[in-house]
C-alpha positions in Angstrom: 14.5 10.7 -13.9 12.9 8.3 -11.3 12.9 5.6 -13.9 16.7 5.4 -13.7 16.3 3.5 -10.5 16.0 -0.2 -11.4 13.4 -1.0 -8.6 10.8 1.5 -10.0 8.3 0.2 -12.4 6.5 3.5 -13.0 6.3 6.9 -11.4 4.4 10.2 -11.7 4.9 13.6 -10.0 2.0 15.9 -9.1 2.0 19.3 -7.5 1.0 19.7 -3.9 -0.1 23.0 -2.4 2.5 24.6 -0.2 2.2 27.6 2.1 5.8 28.6 1.6 6.4 27.8 -2.1 2.9 27.8 -3.6 3.4 24.3 -4.9 5.8 21.4 -4.3 6.2 18.0 -6.0 5.0 14.7 -4.7 6.3 11.5 -6.4 4.0 8.6 -6.6 5.9 5.4 -7.3 5.0 1.8 -8.2 7.8 -0.6 -7.3 8.6 -3.6 -9.5 7.6 -6.9 -8.0 10.5 -8.6 -6.3 12.3 -5.3 -5.7 12.3 -2.9 -2.8 13.3 0.7 -2.4 13.0 3.2 0.4 12.0 6.9 0.4 15.6 7.7 1.6 17.0 6.0 -1.5 14.7 7.9 -3.8 15.5 11.2 -2.0 19.3 10.5 -2.3 19.0 9.7 -6.0 17.0 13.0 -6.6 19.5 15.0 -4.5 22.3 13.7 -6.7 20.6 14.4 -10.0 18.2 17.3 -9.6 18.3 20.9 -8.5 16.9 21.4 -5.0 13.7 23.1 -6.2 12.9 20.3 -8.6 13.1 17.5 -6.0 9.9 15.9 -4.8 9.2 16.8 -1.2 7.0 13.8 -0.6 7.0 10.2 -1.9 4.1 7.8 -1.9 4.1 4.2 -2.9 1.3 2.4 -4.8 0.8 -1.0 -6.4 0.1 0.5 -9.8 -0.6 4.0 -11.2 -4.1 4.7 -12.5 -4.4 4.8 -16.3 -7.0 6.2 -18.7 -8.5 4.4 -21.7 -5.5 5.2 -23.9 -3.0 3.9 -21.3 -1.7 7.3 -20.1 -1.2 7.9 -16.4 -4.4 9.6 -15.1 -3.1 12.4 -13.0 -6.5 13.8 -12.0 -7.1 10.5 -10.1 -3.7 10.9 -8.4 -4.5 14.5 -7.4 -7.9 13.4 -6.0 -6.4 10.5 -4.0 -3.2 12.2 -2.7 -3.6 16.0 -2.8 -4.5 17.7 0.4 -7.5 20.0 0.0 -6.6 23.7 -0.2 -7.7 25.8 2.7 -10.3 27.5 0.5 -11.7 24.1 -0.5 -11.9 23.0 3.1 -13.7 26.2 4.1 -16.2 25.9 1.2 -17.0 22.3 2.2 -18.0 23.3 5.8 
């Protein structure tokens, strides 16, 4: 759905822990060179095309998405780089 925007080269959505909902979406977006797009424009596009519970709550911009050896987007790397640690993970680390 995010690929409908002409400025987006590639995008992925990962789940983020949420106290209220259990999990919410975070969109990680790579913008095409020579283009620009704002979080507000992406949120507006999602609001017009997705149900409220399906919209990403956060948007992060990267130069390129990490890929595995077969060329697929490597979501474990995205989760490691962008996901906030769960409260139980933080307590175990201390």
